[in-house]
GUNUTOR-557895 format. One record per residue: x, y, z of N, C-alpha, C, O, CB in turn. Coordinates in steps of 0.05 Angstrom, whole numbers, plus 5000, padded with zeros to 4 digits. Glycine has a CB too. Example, Ala and Ser with C-alpha at 12.3 -4.5 7.8 and 13.67 -1.06 7.14 Angstrom:
# residues 2
526448865156524649105156526449345156528549345169522649115181;525749555142527349795143525850015157526850235161528249885114;
//
This chain:
# residues 470
371230666234371630546208368930466195368530516172373430296211;367230346212364630266201362930506192361630496171363030106223;363130716208361630966200362731086175361231176158361831176223;365431076171366631186146365831016122365431126101369731186149;365630756126364730586104361830646096361130646073365030286112;360130696117357330766111357231026096355631046077355730796138;358831216103358931476089359731436060358431546042360831676103;361831276056362831236028360731086012360331155988365431076029;359330896024357330746010355030926001354130915978356330516027;354031076020351731256014352531465994350831535977350731386040;354931565995355831765976355931655948354831775930358531875984;357131425945357431305918354631235907354131275883359131055920;352931125924350231055915348731295905347431285884348730905937;348831505921347331745914348431885889346931955871347331945938;351031915888352232065866351731915840351332045819355332105870;351831655840351531495816348631515805348231525781352231205821;346631505823343931485814342331745815340531785798342531275831;342931925834341132155838341332355815339232475808341832285864;343732395803343932595782341932525759340432705751346832595771;342032285750340232205728337332225735335732325720340931925719;336632125760333832125768332732405772330432455764333431965793;334232575784333332855789332933005763331033155760335233005808;334832965745334533095719332032995704330633155692337033045701;331532735706329132635693326532735705324732795690329132335694;326432755732323832825744323333125743321133215751323832745773;325233285732324633575728322333595707320633775710327133725718;322433425687320333445666318333225667316733185648321733445639;318233075689316432845692313832945705313933085725317632625708;311532875694309032965705308132785728307032875747306932965684;308632525726307832335747310132285765312432285757306832075735;309532235790311532185810310931915824308631835825311732415831;313031795833312731535846313331555875314331765884314531325833;312631355891313131345919315931285926317731295909311231155933;316431225951319131165961320030895950318430715943319131155992;322630865947323730615937323530405960323430485983326630645928;323530145953323429935973325729965993325429906017323329665961;328130045983330330076001329830286022330330236046332830145985;328730516014328230726033326130636053326330696077327230986019;324030506044321930416062323030226083322330246107319630286047;324830046075326029866094327730006114327829946137327629656079;329230216104330930366122329330516142330030516166332730556106;327230646133325530806152324230626172324030696196323530966137;323230386163322030196182323930116204323230096227320929956167;326530076196328429996216329030236234329630196258331029896203;328930476223329430716240327330766260327730896281329830966222;324830666255322630706274323030546300321830616320320030626261;324830346299325230186323326830346344328930456337326729926317;325830366368327130526389329630386399329530266420325230586412;331830416385334330286394336630476391336530666376334830026377;338730416406341030596407342530596380343930786373342930506429;342130396364343630366339342930586318344030586296343130096327;341030766325340430986308342831166303342931316284338031146319;344731156322347131326320348631256294349231026288349031286344;349131466277350631426253349031316230350231276208352931256258;346431256233344931136212343031346198342831336174343230916223;341731516213339731686202340731886181339431936161338331846223;343131996185344132186166344632046139344432166118346732326176;345331786141345731636117343131586102343031596077347031366123;340931546117338331506105337331766093336231776071336231406125;337831986107337132256096338432306069337132406051337832476116;340932226067342432286043342232066022343632076001345332326050;340631866027340431646008339131735982337731935981338831416020;339731585961338731645935335631665934334531865924339631435914;334331465944331431465943330131695959328231815949330331205953;331231745982330031955999330432235987328532395987331331946027;332832295978333232565967331732605940330832825935336232605962;331532395924330032415900327032465906325832635893330332165883;326032315925323232365933322832645945320732765941322332145953;324832735960324633005971324533215949323033415951327033065990;326233175928326233375906323533375892322533595885328433305887;322333145888319733135875317633285891315933425880318832835871;317733255918315733395935316133695934314233845932315933295963;318633785935319234065933318334175906317234405904322234125936;318734025885317834105858314734135858313734325846318733905837;313333945870310333955871309434205886307434325879309233705884;310834265908310034495924310634765911309634975919311434485951;312334755890313135005876314535195896316335115910310735135862;313735445896315035635914317135795900318135725879316235485938;317736025913319736215902322536135908323035955925319136505912;324436265894327236205899328136345925326936535934328936305875;330336245936331436365961333336585954333136715933332836145977;335236645972337036865969338936825945340037025935338636925994;339336575937341136525914339836565887341136545866342336245916;337136605888335536655864335636415844335136445820336536895849;336236175854336135935838333335815839332535725860338335725847;331835805817329135695817329235385817331435265812327635795792;327035265822326834975823327734845797329034635797324034885831;326934965775327534845749330534825743331434665727326234995726;332234985758335134985753336534815773339034785772336135265754;335134685792336434535813337934295801340234235810334434445834;336734155782338133915771340733985758342733845762336233785750;340834215743343334295732345434365753347834295750342934535714;344534505774346434565795347434315809349834295815345034755816;345634125813346433885828348333705811350133575823343933715834;348133715785349933555769352833635772354633475768349133575739;353233885780356033985785356833975814359133935821356334265774;354834025832355534055860354433835878354833845903354534315870;353133635867351833425883353733275900353233215923350333245865;356033195889358033035904359033195929359333085950360332955887;359633445925360533615947358433645968359033625992361433885937;355933685960353733715979353333465996353133486020351133775964;353333235983352932985998355232936018354732856041352632745979;357632986009359932956027359733136051360333056074362633016012;358933386047358633576069356533486089356833506113358033846058;354233386078352133296096352933056112352433046136349633226079;354132856100354932606114357132656134357232516154355832406094;358832856130361032906148360533136168362233206183363532976132;358033236167357333446186358533716180358933876198358033366213;359233776155360534016148358834216132359834416121363033956132;356234146129354534316113353334536131352434486153352234156100;353234786120352035016134349835126116350435206093354235236141;347435146126345235246109345535546102346935686116342535216124;344335616080344235906072342136046088340235926097343735936042;342436316092340336466105337736456089337836416065341236766109;335536486103332936486089332236766080332936956093330736366107;330636776059329737036049327137106063325236946064329237036018;327037346076324737426092322637566075323237746060325637606115;320137476077317837606064315637626084315537466103316937446038;313837806081311537836099308937806083308737886060311638116113;306937676095304337646083302237746103302737726127303837346075;300037846094297937946112296637716127296137506116295838116097;296037766153294637566169291637616166290737836161295537576199;290137396170287237416167285937606187283837726182285937146169;287137626211286037796232287438066235287338196255286137656259;288838146213290338396214293238346220294038136230289138586234;294938546214297738516219299138356197297938306176298238376246;301638286202303138136181304537896194305237896218305238326168;304937696177306337456186308937436170308937466145304637196182;311137396184313737376170314337086162314136906179316037486188;314937046137315736776127318636786119319636986110313936696104;319936556122322636516113322736326089321736106091324436416135;323836416067323936246043326836146040328636296032323136406017;327235886046329935776042330635746013328835755995330135506056;333135696007333935635980332735355972332035205989337035635977;332635305946331535045937333234825948332134615956331435035906;335834855949337634655960336934585989336834355996340534745958;336534796005335834756033333034636036332534486055336035016049;331134716018328534596020328534296014327134146027326634736000;330234215995330433925989331633786013330633566020332233885964;333733896025334933756048333033746072332833536085337533906057;331633966077329733956099327433766094326533626113328634236104;326533756069324433556063325433276066323933096075323433596034;327933226060329132956063329232886093328732656101331932956051;329933086110330033036139327232976149326832786165331233276154;325333136140322533096149321432826142320032706158320733316137;322132726118321132466109322232236127320932036130321932416080;324632266137325832066154324832086183324331876196328832086154;324432326193323632356221320632306225319832226247324332636231;319032366205316132336208315232066218313732046237314732406183;316131846205315231576214316331506242315131346256316131366195;318531636250319631576277317831706298317331576319322431686279;316931946293315332096313312332046311310832056330315932396312;311431986286308531966281307231756299305031796308308031906252;308631536304307431316319306831386348305331256361309131076317;308131606358307731686386306131936389305632016412310431706399;305432066367303932316370301032266380300032036377303732466343;299832466392297232436405295032416383295332526361296632676423;292932266390290632246372289032506371287332536354288832016381;289632686390288132946390289533156373288533376371287933046419;291733086360293233266343292633206313292732976305296233246348;291933416298291033376270292633536249292333486225288133446267;294233726257295533896239298133796228299833686244296034166251;298633816202301133736189301933446195304233386200303433926198;299933276193300432986198299232826175297132896165299332896225;300532606168299432446146296732326153296332236175301432216138;294932326133292232216136290632356157288732236168292431916142;291332606164289732766183289333036172291133136157291132776211;287133166177286533426166284733586184283833496205285233396138;284133836175282534016192279633916195278433956215282534296179;278633786174275833696176275533476198273433466211274933576149;277533316201277433116223277533246250276133166269279732916220;279133456252279233606278276533736284275633736307281433816276;275333846263272733976267270533776275268833826292271834126242;270633536262268733336269268933246298266933206312269133086250;271433216308271933146335270933366354269633306375274833086341;271533606348270633836364267533846366266433896387271734096354;266233806343263333816343262133596359259933626371262233806314;263433366359262533136376262633206406260733146421264132886371;264733336414265033426442262733616449261433576470267733566447;262133806432260034006437257333866438255733916456260034226416;256833686419254333536419253833376444251533326452254133366394;256033286456255833126481255533286506255233186528258332946484;255433556503255033726526257433886535257234036554253933566548;259733836523262133986530262334236513264034266496264733806527;260434426518260134646500261334906510260935126498257234696494;262934896531264535136539267335096530268634886535264435166571;268335286515270935256501273035436515272535666520270635326472;275335316520277735466528279335506503280735316494279335326551;279135736491280435796465283135926471283136166476278635966446;285235776469287935876476289335986451289135876429289635656489;290636216454292136336432295036376441295536526460290836616424;296836236427299636266433300836496416300536496392301135996428;302136666429303136916416305636846400307636766411303837126437;305436876373307636836355309036576361311536566366309637066357;307536356361308636096369311236026354313235966366306635876365;311136046327313435956311315836136316318136056310312635966282;315436376327317736546333318736516362320836636369316936836328;317336356378318136336406319136066415319736026438315736406423;319335876396320235606404323135626414324835736402320135416379;323535506438326135496450327935286437327235046438325835456481;330135366426331835176412333034966430333134726422334135326398;333835036453335134846472333134626480333834396481336234986497;330634706486328634506494327934326471327634086474326134646505;327734446447327134276423329334076418328833846412326634456399;331834166419334133986413334233766435335033536429336734146412;333533836459333533636480331333426475331833186479333033756508;329033516465326933326458327833146435327232906435324333476451;329033266415330033106392332132896400332032676390331133286370;333932976418336032796426335132556442336532356445338132946442;332632566452331532336467331032106448331131876457329032416482;330332156423329831946404332031916383332631696374327231996390;333232136375335232146354337932146366338632336381334732386335;339531946361342231926372344431996351346831986357342731656382;343532066327345432136306346332416309344832606304344132086278;348832456318349832726324350032906299349633146301352532706338;350732776277350932936252348233056244348033276235352132766229;346132896247343432986240342533196260341333396252341532746239;343033156285342233356305343633616301342433836303342833256334;346233606293347733846288346533996264346334236263350633786283;345733846243344633966219341934106225341434326216344233756197;340333976242337734096249338134346265336834546260336033896266;340034346284340634596299341534816281340835046285342734536321;343134746261344134956243341735076227341735306221346234836224;339834906220337435006206335835186225334735386216335734776196;335635116250334235286269335535556272334135756275334035146296;338135556271339635806276340435946250341936146251342035746293;339635846227340435966202339436256201337236316211339335806178;340936426189340336716190337936786173337036626156342736866180;336937026178334637136162335737376147336737566160332237206181;335437376121336437596105334237816102332137766090337337496077;334838046114332938276113334538516103336338606116331638326140;333738626080335138856069338038816064339638996067334739086088;338738566056341538516050343238446074345638396072342738736036;342038446098343538386123342438136135340038106139343338626143;344237946142343437696154343537716184345637786195345137466143;341437646198341337646227340937366237339537206225339037826237;342337296259342237026270339636986286338737166300344636976288;338336756282335836696297336636556323337936346323333936516280;335736666346336336556372334136386383334536226401336936776391;331736406371329436236379327536226356327636386337328136346405;325636046358323536016337324335826315326635766310322936286326;322335736300322735576276321635736252319535846253321235296279;323135736230322435906207319935806194319835576184324635926187;317835966193315435896178316035906148317236096138313036086185;315235696134315735686106317735466099318135406075316835946096;318935336119320835126113319334856116317534826132323235136133;320134656100318834396102319134256129317434086136319934206080;321134316144321634186169320134306192319634176213324634196175;319334566190318134706212315634586223315234566247317634986203;313734486206311234366217311734126234310534096255309434286194;313633956226314233716243315433806269314733696290316133536228;317333996269318534086294316534216312316734176337320834286288;314534356301312534476318310834256331310034286355310734666302;310234046317308733826329310333686351309133596371307833626308;312933666347314633546368314633716393314433606415317533506357;314733976390314634156413311934126427311934096452315034446404;309734136412307134146425306033866432303933846445305134276406;307533656425306633386434306833366464305333216477308333176420;308733516476308933516505306433636517305533546538311433676513;305333846504302733956514300533756511298833726529302134216498;300433616488298333416484298433196506296333126516298733276457;300833106512301032896533300232996560299032856576303932796534;300733256566299933366592296833396593295633336614301233646596;295633486571292733506571291433226573289333196586291833646545;292533026561291532756563291832656592290032526602292932566543;294032716604294532626632292432746650291632616670297332706641;291632996645289633126662286733046654284833126668289933426659;286432886633283832796626282032986611279632966611282332706650;283333186598281733396584280833286556282033116544283433646580;278633406547277633366520278633606503277833826509274533326518;280233556484281433776469281933686440282033456434284033876482;282433886423283133846395285334046389285034286395280633876376;287433956376289634136369290234106339290433886328292234086385;290434336325291234346298293534546296293134786297288934426278;296034436294298434606295298534756322298334636343298634806271;298635026321298735176346295935276354295735436373300635416343;293935186340291135266346289735036361289234826349289635346320;289135076387287934856401285734966420285835196429289934706417;283734796424281434866441280934636460281134406453278934926424;280234706485279534516506276634546512275634766515281334556532;275234326515272334326518271534226546272334016555270934146497;270134396561269234336588266234386590264934466571270834506609;265134326614262234356618261334616631258934686628261234126634;263034756645262134986660264135216656266435176650261834926690;263135466660264735696657266935706679269235786674263035956659;266235616703268135616725270535426719272835496724266835526751;269835186708271935006701273735116678276135076678270734736692;272535256660274035366637276135576647278335586637272235496617;275335746666277135946677279435816691281735896689275736136696;278835596706280935456720282935326701285335326705279735246739;281835196680283535066661285235266645287635216641281834896641;284035486638285535696624287935786640290135816629283735926616;287535846665289735936682291935726685294235786684288636016710;291035476689293035266693294635206668297035176669291535016701;293335196645294735136620296535376611298635336600292735076597;295635616617297335856611299935836626302035896616295836116617;299735766651302135736668303935516658306335546658301335676697;302735296649304335076638305835156613308135096609302534836632;304435296595305635386570307935576575310035566562303635516552;307535756594309535966599312035856614314235906606308336186615;311535706635313735616652315035356642317535326643312835576680;313435176632314534916624315534916595317834836590312434696627;313935016577314635006548316035266539316835286516312234956532;316135466557317535716550316235856526317535976510320435676544;313535836524312035976503310336196514309736196538310235766488;309636386498308136616506305136576500304436476479309136876493;303436646519300536626515299336906511299937086527299236486539;297836946491296437196486293937206503291837096494295737236455;294037326526291837326545289437476534287137416542292737436571;289937676518287637836507285937666488283537706486288738086493;287237496472285737336453284937056463283336926451287437306428;286036976486285336716498282736766514282736926533287636606515;280636616507278036676519276736416528277336196519276236826500;274836446546273036226555270236306548269236506558273436156586;268836146532266136226523264635986513265635766512266336446502;262136036506260535836492261735776465262935956452257535926490;261335536455262535456430261635626407263035666387261935156424;259135726408258035886386258936176387258136336370255035876386;260636246407261536526409264436556400265536766401261336616438;265636346390268336356380268536186354266536076345270336246401;270836166343271236016319273635826322275435876338271636196294;273535616307275735416307276135326278274435206265275035176325;278535386267279335316240277335426219276635296200279535016237;276335676225274535806206271635746209269935876196275435746178;271035546225268235466230267335576258268935636275267835166229;264735586262263535626288261835376294260435276277261735886288;262035286319260535046327258235126344258635236366262434846342;255835076335253435136350253134946374254434746375250935136333;251335016392251034866417250434566413251234396429249034986435;248934516392248134236387250234086371249833856363245434216373;252534216365254734096351254634146321256434046307254633806355;252734306311252634366282254834556275255434746289249834486275;256134506252258234676242257034886223255534816205260434506227;257835136226257035356208259535516201261635496215254835536221;259335676180261635836172261836076191259936216196261135936142;264236126201264736346219264436616203265036626180267536336232;263436816217263037076204265637186192265637306170261937276224;267837146206270437246196271237106170272537226153272637216217;270536856167271136706143269536816119270636836097270636406146;267036876124265436996103266537276094266737336071262537036112;267437426114268537696108271137676091271537826073269037846134;272837476098275237446083274737366054276037466036277037226096;272737196050272037126022271137366007271937415984269936906021;269337526019268337766006270537966000270538095979266237906023;272537986017274738166012276338075988277238235972276638186037;276737815985278137705962276637765936277737835916278637405965;273937725937272237775914272338065906272538135883269337685919;272338245926272438535920275038605906275038775888272238695946;277238485914279838545901279838455872280838605855282138415916;278738225867278738115840276738265822277338305798278037815840;274538355833272438485816272638795818270738935811269638405825;274938885826275339175827275039295799276239195780278139245839;273439495796272439575769274539725753274039795730270039735772;276839795764278839935748281239755741283339855735279940175764;280839485742283039305736283639285706285939225699282339025747;281739335689282239325661282539045649283839005629284739475655;281238855662281338575652278538495642276538615651282338375673;278438315623275938225613274438065634275537975654276338045588;271738045630270137905650270937615651270837495672267137935642;271637495628272437215628274937175645275136975660272937115599;276837355643279237345660278637365689279737225706281237565652;276737545696275937585724274637325734275237245757274037825727;272937205719271536965727273636735730273336575749269436885707;275536725713277636515715279236545740280336345751279436515690;279636795749281036835775279236775799280236675819281937125776;276636825796274836775818274336475823274236385846272136905812;274136325801273236045804274935875823273835735840273235915777;277735885821279235715840278835795869278835625886282235745833;278436055874277936145901275336045911275135945934278036455903;273236065895270535975903270535675907269335575926268436065883;271835535889271835245890273335145915272434965929273235125865;275635275921277135195945275735265970275835115990279935335944;274435495970272935585995270635396000270335316023271835875991;269135315980266935125984267934855992266734716009265235105959;270134765980271234505987272034486017271834276029273634445969;272934716028273634716056271234736074271134606095275534946062;269234886065266834936082264434756074262234816082266035226081;264934546060262734376050261334226073259134126070263834176030;262634206097261434066119259734256137258534166156263533936136;259734506130258134696145255234696136254634636113259334986143;253434766154250634806147250335096137250235286152248734756171;250235136110250535406099249035446073249935586055253435476095;246735316070245235336044244435626039244935736017242735166045;243235756059242336036055244736216050244636396033240736136079;246936176066249236346063250336326034251136526022251436266083;250536086023251636045996249836175975250836295956251935755990;247236155979245436295960245836595960245936725939242436225966;246136705984246636995986249337065975249637275961246437086015;251336905980254036965969254036955938255137125925256136775980;252736745927252636725898251236965886252137065866251136465890;249037045898247637285888249337535889249337695871244937315903;250737565911252437795915254737795894255338005883253537805943;255937565890258137545870257137605842258437745827259337265871;254737505835253637565809253137865806253537975784251037415804;252237995827251738285825254338435821254538625806250338385851;256438345835259138465831260038445802261138625791261238335850;259538205790260338165763258538325743259538425723260237875756;256038345749254238515732255238805733255438945712251338505742;255938895757257039165760259539205743259939405730257539235790;261339005745263839005731263339025700264639175686265538755738;261438865690260938855661259639115652260339205630259138615655;257839225667256639475659258739695658258639865640254339555678;260539695677262539905678264339885654265440085644264239885704;264739645643266439605620265339745595266739815576266839315614;262639785595261439915572262340205569262540305546258339905574;262840335591263840615592261840815581261040995595266440625576;261040795556259340995544256440895543255840655544260241055515;254641085542251741035542250940855519249440655523250141285542;251840915495251040765472252140485473250740295464252040905446;254440445484255640175486253940005505253539765501258540195496;253040125528251439975547248739905535247739685538251040145572;247540095520244940045507245139815487243339645486243840295494;247239815472247639605452248139335465247139125456249939675433;249639325487250139075501247538965513246938725509252139125524;245939135526243439045538241538945517240238735520242139265554;241439085494239639005473240438745461238838575454239539225451;243138705458244138455447243538215465243537985456247138475443;242938265491242338055510239338015513238437875531243538115536;237738135495234838095495233238295510230838255512234337835507;234438505520232938715534231538895513232738965493234738885553;229038965518227639135499229039405496230439505514224739195509;228739515472230239755465229739985485231540105496229639855437;227140035490226540255508227440205537228240395551223440305508;227439955545228439895572231439925574232540015594227539615580;232739845553235739865553236540165553238540225566236939735528;235040335540235640625540235140735568236540915577234040775519;233040645582232440745609234740695628235640875642229840615620;235840455627238140395645240640535636242140635653238640095647;241140545610243540665600243640965606245841075612243840625570;241341105605241241385610240941465639240941695647239041515594;240541255656240141315685242641435697244941365690239441055699;242241615716244441755729245341625755247141725768243742035734;244141395762244941265787247641125783248641095761242841045795;248941055805251540935804251540655793249440535789252740935832;253940545788254240285776253040065794251839885784257140225770;253440085820252439885838249439865837248239645838253439935866;248140095836245140095835244239995808242239855806244040375840;245640065787244939965760245039665759243439535745246740085739;246939545773247339255772244939105784244738865779249839175786;243339235800241039095812238439145798236339045806240739175841;238439305776236039365761235039125745236638945738236539605742;232439105739231338875724232738835697233138605688228438915720;233439055684234739025658237438885660238038715643235139305645;238938945681241538805685241138515691242638345682243138945708;239038455707238538175713237538015689238237785685236338155735;236038155672235138015647237437965628237537745616232938185634;239138165625241338135607243437925617244537775601242738405602;243937935643245937755655244537575675244837605699248337915668;243037385665241537205683243236955690245636945684238937115669;241936765703243436525712244636365689246936275691241636345729;243136345667244136205644246636345632248536215623241936175622;246536605632248736765621251336715638253436685626248137065621;251036705664253336655681254336375678256736315680252736715710;252436185674253235905671254835875645256835735644250835725670;253936015624255436005598258136145601260036075587253736135576;258336345619260836485623262736315640265136385641260336745637;261836095652263535915666263835975696265635875709266235915654;262136145707262336215735261635975753259635845748260536455742;263335925773262835705791260535775810260635985823265435645808;258535605811256235645828256535485853256335235852253635575813;256935615876257335475901254835335911255035115922258335665922;252535455907250035335917249535065904248934865918247735515912;249735055877249234805863251234595870250534365874249334855833;253834665873255834475879255634375908256434155915258634585874;254634555926254234475954252134255955252434065970253434715971;249934285940247834085940248933825928248033605936245434175923;250833845909252033605898253633455919253733205919253833675875;255033605937256533465959254633315977255433105988258033675975;252233415981250433306002248233125991246433056005249133536018;248433055965246432875953247632595951246232405942245532975925;
//
């Protein structure tokens, strides 16, 4: 009876208030935090007591929590799922179907839709499969994540940095560099094979049931784990793994790997973990081989995960990479060679000379990439690298601009308009060398100098890097 009253209360509260609030926040630019009611409910849920039974699903479906979840999904943007309903149409859909949805969630009768399967290229080659849930399912999963995070966060390891509030990759790198600087410069670099595709559902649900006693919420999470994947119009059931691309998946992965964190702590290891990417730091090659064998066995037999033995290595810290950086023996952070190559590949795609876009458009596409790349690698020692990259990017753009001239006379007129002497502009314009060689000639440098690129709005990584460090 008490549980039925809680369901009725939460349903009436949500239906009355959520329709109006969700419709309003579709066009609202600013977002607010959790309501005082939600914060109080979550604080009470953090207490390790049996009374969690029958309470958490009500908090998940509360007005404040679902509204906050919708705002977060809206901020994250993202494509539509298999129902092709975009985020902007969710409020209209909810105004008609919201009452039914909340009733189904509270009574344990809701079944998620299959996720839409897409593939994206991986940085080291190959493809990664992502699952795109419907907007409705993204909102529900985000609502679950918001309630479970404060419950689990207080017990997660200090060595874990991925997908956690107030923690990031830079903190993980700082900790790793401290280990190396202290003399722990042999790295056991473990690679878990398709981690998100190998998570054992039964073990994960058993871990969740140790803290969460709400059967309706546990059933909903299992249904999300087993929700089908739509490929070519056919839905296939997932027997293991957590779908990458869902708001709930990062938290579930941390719950799975927290057991690994606790085991490494029990053994007294120095390690850093960011999601499924983790490194253990030891003092000798012999110790690293022993640790690698032992942890591989633990991952395989205890956690039922697969270890990629070919990519798992034991080496000096400067011979491998961690989160895109390389850590030198004295603990200095530098940009990994593979990270530099990935940036250059992106620049090559944008500055491809047959794209048919103006130089201003090309620069506007380049700037967010360059700004984001530098913001991530601003803690690396990379002054010379950035100068070389900036010079290379400018040459790519010079080449792009010269190619746009197409005809000899057009190039001569462009160079002359930029202050190049007439006879010099004709020499370059009539030259039979390729566009790439032309872009490095003195006439091209004179016409498109540093001031010219600054006026064009090109983001200069070298100058901004010095700004970070002054």
